[in-house]
C-alpha positions as CSV (number, residue, x, y, z in Angstrom):
1,M,-41.5,-44.6,31.8
2,Q,-40.2,-41.2,32.7
3,Q,-38.5,-39.5,29.7
4,K,-35.0,-38.0,30.4
5,Q,-34.9,-34.3,30.2
6,P,-32.3,-32.8,27.8
7,S,-29.5,-31.0,29.4
8,F,-28.8,-27.5,28.1
9,V,-25.5,-25.7,28.0
10,S,-25.6,-22.6,30.1
11,S,-25.2,-19.1,28.7
12,R,-22.1,-18.7,30.8
13,H,-20.5,-21.5,28.9
14,Y,-21.4,-19.9,25.5
15,M,-19.8,-16.6,26.8
16,D,-16.6,-18.4,27.8
17,V,-16.3,-20.0,24.4
18,A,-16.9,-16.7,22.6
19,E,-14.4,-14.9,24.8
20,R,-11.7,-17.5,24.1
21,F,-12.3,-17.6,20.3
22,L,-12.6,-13.8,19.9
23,D,-10.0,-12.9,22.5
24,V,-12.4,-10.5,24.3
25,G,-13.7,-9.9,27.8
26,F,-16.8,-8.1,29.1
27,W,-17.1,-5.7,31.9
28,N,-19.3,-3.1,33.6
29,A,-18.5,-0.3,35.9
30,D,-20.4,1.7,38.5
31,M,-19.5,5.3,37.8
32,T,-20.5,6.4,41.3
33,T,-18.3,4.0,43.3
34,G,-15.8,3.2,40.6
35,E,-16.2,-0.5,41.1
36,V,-15.5,-2.7,38.0
37,R,-16.8,-6.2,37.5
38,G,-15.6,-8.4,34.6
39,T,-15.8,-11.8,33.1
40,D,-13.0,-14.4,33.0
41,G,-11.9,-13.0,29.6
42,F,-11.7,-9.5,31.0
43,Y,-9.2,-10.5,33.8
44,R,-7.3,-12.8,31.4
45,I,-6.7,-9.9,28.9
46,L,-5.7,-7.5,31.6
47,G,-3.4,-10.2,33.2
48,L,-5.0,-10.0,36.6
49,P,-6.2,-12.7,39.0
50,R,-9.9,-13.4,38.8
51,D,-10.7,-12.8,42.5
52,E,-8.9,-9.4,42.7
53,A,-11.1,-6.4,43.5
54,F,-10.9,-4.0,40.7
55,S,-11.8,-0.3,40.1
56,L,-11.6,2.4,37.5
57,H,-8.8,4.0,39.5
58,R,-6.8,0.8,39.5
59,W,-7.5,0.4,35.8
60,V,-6.1,3.9,35.0
61,S,-2.9,3.1,37.0
62,L,-2.3,0.1,34.6
63,L,-2.3,2.3,31.5
64,H,0.4,4.2,29.8
65,P,0.5,7.8,31.1
66,D,-0.2,9.2,27.6
67,D,-3.4,7.0,27.3
68,R,-5.0,7.8,30.6
69,E,-6.9,10.9,29.6
70,D,-8.4,9.0,26.6
71,F,-9.6,6.3,29.0
72,R,-11.1,8.9,31.4
73,S,-13.0,10.5,28.6
74,L,-15.0,7.3,27.8
75,Y,-17.8,8.1,30.2
76,A,-18.3,11.7,29.0
77,V,-18.5,10.5,25.4
78,V,-21.0,7.6,25.9
79,T,-23.3,9.8,28.0
80,M,-23.8,11.9,24.9
81,G,-25.6,8.9,23.3
82,V,-22.8,7.4,21.2
83,S,-20.8,4.2,21.5
84,V,-17.0,4.7,21.7
85,S,-13.9,2.7,21.2
86,R,-10.3,3.5,22.3
87,E,-7.0,1.7,21.8
88,V,-4.7,2.0,24.9
89,R,-1.5,0.6,26.2
90,L,-1.2,-1.6,29.3
91,V,2.1,-1.1,31.2
92,D,3.5,-4.1,33.1
93,G,6.8,-3.4,34.7
94,D,9.8,-3.7,32.3
95,R,7.8,-5.6,29.7
96,P,6.9,-3.8,26.4
97,P,3.4,-2.2,26.6
98,R,0.5,-4.3,25.4
99,R,-2.2,-2.7,23.3
100,I,-5.9,-3.4,24.1
101,R,-9.1,-2.0,22.7
102,I,-11.7,-0.8,25.0
103,A,-15.3,-0.4,23.7
104,V,-18.2,1.1,25.7
105,E,-21.9,1.1,24.8
106,E,-24.3,3.9,25.6
107,P,-25.4,3.5,29.2
108,T,-28.8,1.9,29.7
109,T,-28.9,2.6,33.5
110,M,-27.9,5.7,35.4
111,N,-24.2,5.8,36.3
112,R,-23.4,2.3,35.0
113,I,-21.5,1.6,31.7
114,V,-21.0,-1.7,29.9
115,G,-18.2,-2.6,27.6
116,L,-15.7,-5.1,26.4
117,V,-11.9,-5.3,26.1
118,Q,-10.0,-7.0,23.3
119,D,-6.4,-7.9,22.8
120,A,-5.3,-5.7,19.9
121,A,-1.9,-7.3,19.4
122,A,-3.1,-9.9,16.8
123,E,-5.0,-7.3,14.8
124,R,-2.0,-4.9,14.8
125,E,0.3,-7.7,13.7
126,A,-2.0,-8.6,10.9
127,K,-2.2,-5.0,9.8
128,A,1.6,-4.6,10.0
129,A,2.1,-7.8,7.9
130,L,-0.4,-6.5,5.3
131,Y,1.3,-3.1,5.2
132,R,4.7,-4.8,4.9
133,E,3.5,-6.9,1.9
134,R,2.1,-3.8,0.3
135,A,5.3,-1.8,1.0
136,R,7.4,-4.6,-0.5
137,L,5.2,-4.6,-3.7
138,N,5.5,-0.8,-3.9
139,A,9.2,-0.9,-3.5
140,F,9.5,-3.5,-6.2
141,I,7.4,-1.5,-8.6
142,E,9.4,1.6,-7.8
143,M,12.7,-0.3,-8.4
144,V,11.8,-1.9,-11.8
145,G,9.7,1.1,-13.0
146,G,6.7,0.7,-15.3
147,A,3.2,-0.1,-14.1
148,F,1.5,-2.8,-12.0
149,W,-2.1,-4.0,-12.4
150,A,-4.4,-6.6,-10.9
151,R,-7.8,-7.6,-12.3
152,D,-10.5,-10.1,-11.2
153,L,-11.8,-13.0,-13.2
154,N,-14.5,-10.8,-14.7
155,G,-11.8,-8.6,-16.2
156,V,-12.3,-5.6,-13.8
157,V,-9.1,-3.9,-13.0
158,G,-9.0,-3.3,-9.2
159,D,-5.4,-2.2,-8.7
160,L,-3.5,0.0,-11.1
161,R,-0.3,1.8,-10.3
162,G,2.0,3.8,-12.5
163,W,-0.3,3.6,-15.5
164,D,-1.6,7.2,-15.2
165,S,2.0,8.6,-15.1
166,M,2.9,6.7,-18.2
167,T,-0.3,7.2,-20.3
168,G,-2.0,10.2,-18.7
169,Q,-5.1,8.0,-18.5
170,P,-6.6,8.2,-14.9
171,P,-7.5,4.9,-13.3
172,V,-11.2,5.8,-13.3
173,Q,-11.2,5.8,-17.1
174,C,-9.7,2.4,-17.4
175,G,-12.7,0.4,-16.2
176,K,-13.1,-3.1,-17.6
177,E,-11.8,-2.3,-21.1
178,G,-11.0,1.4,-21.0
179,W,-7.3,0.7,-20.7
180,L,-7.3,-0.8,-24.3
181,E,-7.7,2.8,-25.6
182,A,-4.0,3.4,-24.7
183,I,-2.9,0.4,-26.8
184,H,-2.0,0.8,-30.5
185,P,-5.0,-0.3,-32.6
186,D,-2.9,-2.8,-34.5
187,D,-1.8,-4.5,-31.3
188,R,-5.2,-4.9,-29.6
189,E,-6.2,-8.1,-31.3
190,R,-3.0,-9.8,-30.2
191,I,-3.6,-8.7,-26.6
192,E,-7.2,-10.0,-26.7
193,E,-5.9,-13.3,-28.0
194,T,-3.3,-13.5,-25.3
195,R,-5.8,-12.7,-22.6
196,E,-8.2,-15.4,-23.8
197,A,-5.4,-17.9,-23.9
198,C,-4.5,-17.0,-20.3
199,E,-8.0,-17.5,-19.2
200,R,-8.3,-20.8,-21.1
201,D,-5.2,-22.5,-19.7
202,G,-4.4,-20.4,-16.6
203,L,-0.7,-20.0,-17.6
204,P,1.5,-16.9,-17.4
205,R,2.4,-15.1,-20.6
206,D,4.5,-12.2,-21.9
207,I,3.6,-9.9,-24.8
208,S,5.1,-6.8,-26.3
209,Y,3.0,-4.0,-27.7
210,R,2.9,-0.3,-28.4
211,L,1.6,1.9,-25.6
212,L,0.3,5.5,-26.1
213,Y,2.2,7.8,-23.7
214,A,0.9,11.0,-22.3
215,D,3.1,13.0,-24.8
216,G,1.2,11.4,-27.7
217,Q,4.0,9.0,-28.7
218,Y,3.6,5.2,-29.0
219,R,6.5,3.3,-27.3
220,E,7.3,-0.4,-27.0
221,V,6.6,-2.0,-23.7
222,L,6.7,-5.6,-22.4
223,A,3.7,-6.8,-20.4
224,R,4.1,-9.8,-18.1
225,T,1.0,-11.5,-16.6
226,T,0.6,-14.4,-14.2
227,P,-2.3,-15.8,-12.2
228,V,-2.7,-15.6,-8.4
229,R,-3.9,-19.0,-7.5
230,Q,-6.1,-20.4,-4.8
231,E,-5.1,-23.3,-2.6
232,N,-6.6,-25.8,-5.1
233,G,-4.5,-24.2,-7.9
234,T,-7.3,-22.4,-9.8
235,P,-6.7,-18.7,-10.5
236,M,-8.4,-16.2,-8.2
237,E,-7.2,-13.1,-10.0
238,W,-4.5,-12.0,-12.5
239,I,-1.6,-9.6,-11.9
240,G,0.8,-8.0,-14.4
241,L,3.8,-5.8,-14.7
242,I,4.5,-3.5,-17.7
243,E,8.2,-2.9,-18.4
244,E,9.3,0.1,-20.4
245,T,11.7,-1.8,-22.6
246,W,12.0,1.2,-24.9
247,R,13.9,3.1,-22.1
248,R,16.4,0.2,-21.8
249,D,16.9,0.0,-25.5
250,T,17.4,3.7,-25.9
251,V,20.0,3.9,-23.2
252,G,21.8,0.8,-24.5
253,S,22.2,2.5,-27.9
254,Q,24.1,5.3,-26.1
255,N,26.6,2.9,-24.5
256,D,25.0,3.5,-21.1
257,P,26.8,6.8,-20.2
258,T,26.9,7.9,-16.6
259,L,24.6,10.9,-16.0
260,R,26.1,13.3,-13.6
261,P,24.5,16.4,-12.0
262,Q,26.9,18.8,-13.8
263,Q,26.0,17.2,-17.1
264,L,22.3,17.5,-16.5
265,R,22.6,21.2,-15.7
266,A,24.8,21.9,-18.7
267,A,22.5,19.9,-21.0
268,R,19.5,22.0,-20.0
269,V,21.5,25.2,-20.7
270,M,22.6,23.9,-24.1
271,L,19.0,23.1,-25.1
272,G,17.5,26.1,-23.4
273,W,15.3,23.9,-21.3
274,S,13.9,24.6,-17.9
275,A,13.6,21.8,-15.3
276,E,9.9,21.6,-16.1
277,T,10.6,21.1,-19.8
278,L,13.1,18.3,-19.2
279,A,10.7,16.6,-16.7
280,Q,8.0,16.7,-19.3
281,E,10.2,15.5,-22.1
282,A,11.6,12.6,-20.0
283,G,8.3,11.7,-18.3
284,V,9.7,12.1,-14.8
285,S,8.8,14.5,-12.0
286,I,10.2,18.0,-11.7
287,A,11.2,17.2,-8.1
288,T,13.4,14.4,-9.3
289,I,15.3,16.7,-11.7
290,R,15.8,19.4,-9.2
291,R,16.8,17.0,-6.4
292,Y,19.4,15.3,-8.6
293,E,20.9,18.6,-9.9
294,T,21.3,20.0,-6.4
295,T,22.1,17.0,-4.3
296,G,23.2,14.3,-6.7
297,E,20.7,11.9,-5.0
298,H,20.7,8.4,-6.6
299,M,18.1,8.0,-9.4
300,K,16.7,4.7,-10.6
301,D,18.1,3.3,-13.8
302,A,14.8,3.7,-15.5
303,T,14.7,7.4,-14.6
304,V,18.3,7.9,-15.9
305,S,17.3,6.1,-19.1
306,A,14.3,8.3,-19.6
307,I,16.4,11.5,-19.2
308,V,19.2,10.3,-21.5
309,A,16.6,9.3,-24.1
310,A,14.9,12.7,-24.0
311,L,18.3,14.5,-24.5
312,A,19.2,12.1,-27.3
313,R,16.0,12.8,-29.1
314,H,17.0,16.4,-29.3
315,G,20.5,15.6,-30.5
316,L,22.4,15.9,-27.2
317,V,24.7,12.9,-26.4
318,L,26.4,12.4,-23.0
319,T,30.0,11.3,-22.9
320,S,32.0,10.2,-19.9
321,S,35.1,8.2,-18.9
322,S,37.1,7.6,-15.8
323,T,38.8,11.0,-16.1
324,E,36.3,13.3,-17.9
325,M,32.7,13.9,-18.8
326,G,31.1,16.0,-21.5
327,L,28.2,16.7,-23.8
328,R,28.1,16.5,-27.6
329,L,25.5,18.0,-29.9
330,R,25.0,16.0,-33.1
331,H,25.6,18.0,-36.3
332,S,22.1,17.5,-37.5
333,H,20.8,19.4,-34.4
334,M,23.5,22.2,-34.4
335,P,22.1,25.7,-35.0
336,D,22.9,27.5,-38.2
């Protein structure tokens, strides 16, 4: 009895599947005649009928004028023995330009190059979405002040923002446990217990502790931590936000006066401070001080709190009402 021979899928079929899944197309060009031959994926990405004769000259005409020279330079680059990739824009009438990526390999035969094209829209959208999420997080951190951190399940901190400006400790020194050096020794055990509890039950927690700032002073902060969960609910990493509660408490004790540019300038004169000194005392940037004094640009509440607190520590109290504003030096700080 004759055994039936197995039927094999052709390599062309595999290529079609790959092109559809990866959204790519393959092509080759004769650099002498300018003729271009491509696969189905190539014509699909360029938006051309499969049976249309195609050339490098025609391809250039489809590109945005600002991208044509980049395309023309492909051959010169690959003949130097390197592969090259360019992202260019396809122009189609009144429609918005579409971005594609063109990659070319080092030519294996004289005057013929081989490459691929890829629709770059999906990748650009993914990058834009990632950037947008990061920008939102950065804006949130900037709005609330303090510091943000993220660590993996092994305890390694992989993302740390705002910590160095608060503590003066560069991220490279934080490592797995290095950040604990900035915590008051009497609070470290509580923090370790809280962390172990989080890892044990996977639940978010808050804890207050004393943090060593860059000026050598310990100040009260509130740390909030919560897990980032996988689809099955198990934690994949932990993130946290450190709130500078001491700033809020200090400003609250001063009845939340409004800080105005004129008051800030006058306060520095009364204390004999430069903008650099005030910035150092308040833990804010010099640019922020100068910008507010000259333009009155809005400052975050946390920044105002830090400035008011610095002035108060040196006996200068801000006063303001709907009709007037002023400064008052407490008697204990008045010169003899």
